[in-house]
N, C-alpha and C positions, 0 to 999 in steps of 0.2 A: 659762106653766108649763114648766119644764125636765124632760124625761124622758130618762134614760140607760139604754140597753139593750145587751145582748150577744147576738150571733147566731152560729150555728155555720157559716154559709155566706155567701159573697159574694152568692149568689142572693137573699138577703133584701133586697137593694137593687137598684132599677132602675139600669141602666147609666148613664143620663143623670143620675140623682140623685147617684150616687157620683162620677162624673167631673166634675160641676159643682163639687165641693169640691176637686178636684185638677187645675186647669187646667194645660196644658202638661206633664202627667206621663206619661211613657212607660210606667211600670209601673202601669197603670191597672186598671180593672175587669176587662178581658179578660185582662191578664197575671196578676192575682191569681187569677182563675178557672182559668187554665191550671195554676198552681201547686197549687191546691186539689185538682185532679183528676189530679195527676201521680203520686200514690201514694208520696210521699217517706216512707221508713220513719222512724218515731219522732216524727212531727209530727201535731198536731191543730190546726185553725185556728179562729179566733174573730175577730169584728169588733165593735168598740164604736161606738156611735152616740149622739149627743145631738140631741134634737129639742125645739123650742120651738113649742108650739101645732101640733104635727103636722108642722112643717117641719124637714127634715134640715139641721142647722147645723154639725155636726162629726162626723168619723168617722176611724177608724184601724184597720188590720189588726193582728192579734195571733196568737200561736201558743203552743201548749203542748208541752213536750218534757221528757224526763228529761235535765237538763243535766249533763254530765261536768265536774267541777270542775277536771280537768287539761287541758281543751280547749286552753288557751294555754300550757301548761307545755312546756318544751323541754329538750334535753340529757339528762344522766344522770338527773335527777329524773323525766323522762318515762318512762324505762325502769322505774323503781321503781313509778310509779303504774300503769303497764300491768300489771305483775306482781300488784300488789294487786287490780286490777280483775278479774283472772282468778280469784283466790281468793275475793274478796268482791265480787261483781258489783254490789251495790247500794251499796257503801260510798262511792263517789265520785259517785253520781248523786243529784240532787235534782229533784223535780218542779217545773218552772218555768213561770210564765205571763209572757210577754214581749210588749210592744207591738213592732210591726215585723213583719218576715217573715224567714224563713231565707234567702230568695232575692231580696231587693230590696237596692238600694244603700244606702238610708237609710230611717229610720222617719219618714215625714212624716204629720202629722195634717192632714187636709183640713178647711178652715174655709169657711163661707159667704163668698163674695167680698166682701161688704159688712161683714164683721165688724170691730169695733174691737179694739184691743189688749186692752182690759179683757174683752171678750167671749171672745176667744181663750183668755185665761188662765182665765176662769171655766169654759169648756167643757172645757178640758184637765183642770182640777181635778175636774170631774164624772166624766170618763173614768177618772182614776186612782182616785177613790173607788169607782167601780163595779168596777174591776179588783180592788181589795182585797176587795170583797164576794164576787166570784166565787172568788177565791183561798181565802178562808175557807170557802166552801161546798164547794169541791171538794178542799180539803186540799193546795193547792200551797204548797211551802215558800218558793220564791224568786219575787220580783217583779223585773222588769227592763224596760228599754227598750233595744233593740238599734239602734245606729247612729243616735242622735238628732243631727240637724245642729245645730251650735253657732250657726248664723245664724238659728235660730228662738228668739226671746227667751222664749217661753212655757215652754220646757223648764227654763231656768235659774230662772225665777220660781216654777214650780209644783212641780217634782220634790222640792226640799228640804222642802216642806211635808209631804210624804208619807214622809219619812225616807229617800228615795233618795239614794245617794251616787254621785258621778260619777267614772268612770275614763276616761282617754283611749282612744279607739278608733282603728281604722285609718282614715286620711283617704281621701277620694276624690280623683280628679284630673280636671281638665278642660283642654282646649286650645282656645282661640279660633282660628277659621279665617278669616283675612282675605285669604289669598293667592289668586292666579289659577291657580297650578299647583303641583305638588309641588316643583319647583325653587325656587319662591319661598319655600316653607316651609324648604327646606334652607338657603337663603341667610340665613334669620333666625337660624340656630343658630351657635354658636361654630365656629371653624375645624376643631378636632379632631373635634367631633361631626359636623359636615357631611361631613368626609372619611370618617369611620367609616360613616355611613349610606349614602353613595354606594357604598362598597365592598360593603356588605351588600345594597344594592338590586341591584347587578350579579349577586351570587351567587344571588339569588332569582329572577332573570329567567327561569331555566329552568323555573320552575313554571307550571302552568296554573291560573289563578284563575277561579272562577265564583261568582256571586251567585245563590243558590237560595232558593226559597220553600217547599221541601219536602225530605224525606229519602228520596224514592223511590229504591230500589236502593242507598242508601248508609247506611241506618240502622245496620247491623251494624258498618260501618267507623267511623262516628261514635262508637258506643259503645265500640269498641276503643280509640280515641284518648282518649276521656273516661276510661276506666278506667286507662290508662297515665298520664295527667296527674294523676289523683287519687292514684295510688300515689306520685308524686313530690312531692306537696304537703306542706309542713311543717305547715300549719294548714288544717283542714277542719272545717266546722261541720255541713254537710249532705251527703248523697250523692244526686246527681241520678239520675233514672231515664230510660229511653228515652222514656217518656210525657211527661216534662217538655219535652224538645226538640220532640217532635211536637206537643204541645198548644200551645206558644208559637207555632210556625209556623202551625198550623192556625187558631188563635184570633185571630191578629193579621195578617191578610192585608195585604200592602203596607206593613207596619210592622215585621215580623220577618223576618230573613234568616239563612241559613246560608252563610257564605262558605267555599268549599272550595279547598284548595291541593293540587295533584296533581303527583307526580313520575311522568311517564308515566301508567300506569293506576292507580298506587298513591296512595291518599289519605294525605298526610303531615301535614295540619293542617286544622282547621275552626274557624270563629269564629262564634258565635251573637251577632247584634247586633240591637238595636231602633233604629228611627229614626222621625222625623217631619220636618217641613219646617225645624225649628230645631236639632235635636240628633241625634247618633248616639251610642248607648250600647252599649259593648262588654260583653257579659254573660259570655261564656266562650270561652276559647281552648284547644282540645285539640290536642296535638302528638304526633307520633312522635319520641321522644327520640333515636333513631338518626339521624334526619335534621335534628334541631333546629339543631345548629351548622353543618352542611353548607350549609343554606339560610338560616340566620339567621331562623327562622320567626317569632319574636316581632317583630322589626323589620320584616320584610317585610309582616306583617299590619298593623302600625302604619301603615306608609306607604300600604298599600292602603286603609285606612280613611280616611286623610287625603285620598287621591285621590278617593274616593267622595264625601266631604263637599264637596270643591271642585266636582266635576262636578255635584252636585245642589244647590248653593247652601246647604248646611247649615253653620251658623255655629259650632257647638260640637261637639267630639269629647270625650265623657266616657268615660274608660278605667277607671274603677272603682278598687278597692283593691289594694294590694300593689305592690312594686317602685317605691317612692316616689322614691328617689334617681334611678333611671333615668328616670322620667317627668319629674322636674324637669330633668334634662339634656336631655330631648327637648322642653322648652319649656312643660310643663304647669304649672298652678297647683293647689296642694293645698287641700282643703276639710275642715276638722276635723269629726270626729264624736265622740260620747261614748257610753259605756255607763253607764246609770243602773241601780242595783240595790239591793236589800236582802233579807235573809232575814226572814221573819215571826216567827221565834223570836229574841228579843232577845239571848240568850246566844250563839247560833250567829252572829248578825249581828255581834256584837262581835268574835268570833274572826275572821270574814271581814275586818272592818275593819282588823285588825292585820296580816293577811297579804295584803291586796289588791294590793300592788305586784307580787307574783309572777304575778298574773293580768292585768296591764296589757298591752294589745295594742300600745301604742306602743313597748314595749321590744323587740319582735321585730326580729330582724336584717332589714334591708331586702332582703337577697339571697334570703331565704326566700320561697317561693311560697305562695299561698293558692288554695283551690279551693272 
């Protein structure tokens, strides 16, 4: 017998039970718990589960928020929507229930390791049906799946059954690390890219780099750099809190680090990363924009992460979303994601379908930053 349930906290699941469905996942039970207790404004969390005869077979995180319809709008139209939002604050906001998380790289559904393709599709179908029931009960207008990986066939098979339409999302990027040293990595690149990175590497040599497992004595500096980076971001879905960084580091000892970059005594950049024996995941880079070009902070942090991977035998560097052309130039491979969505009101949903191209994330200029 299949039972599908929704829960308000990750604590409804034993750590081992949840992580069994998500092998090799860095954004695991501990990470989701850190998010849940970080106090991110405007978000409420939910977790869907499928059980057969009491055994946990599938699970996925979800969240509730008032989604701003102009989140991905740019240019002059963005100024118009901002003005409208000030006059009519509820006009552009729709209560939304979405699978995924505001602060994970992808929406992955965890399945029992021995699940067949048919079972995975059936369990995801049960989750989406339960999602619709919860949305009807609580009056959420929009249903969505944020950053669904295209390499999971169940999304393609099941989402259209529930009337969800697919929009291209921002792809993630990974870099395989087969080299013995950073010079080996540089030799794998084109001549102009290699020359450019070597120049930037020399410029960043004056910085002091430290891998830290806590924010003792630097929490205010980290928040200063985060606020500055957020202010420069063209696209931002969530606003992180000091508790987010502190919770991740505290809740994931040995797997979460804050890499700091100092000019003398002044902190000019920090990089929150997650890692295990197989993969390093770049979660957030905060920078002092006055020092950004002087020290080539983005590329210095890129090379430092590669150095760390090589030193610790980590085979994959995952650098997340945004700056896609630059990551391709630096040797990365892109992995496509999709946004699935629909409005529960058929008339409004039809309007969205006609104008959805304006909300497509893949049309965003690659030079724009995300946060």
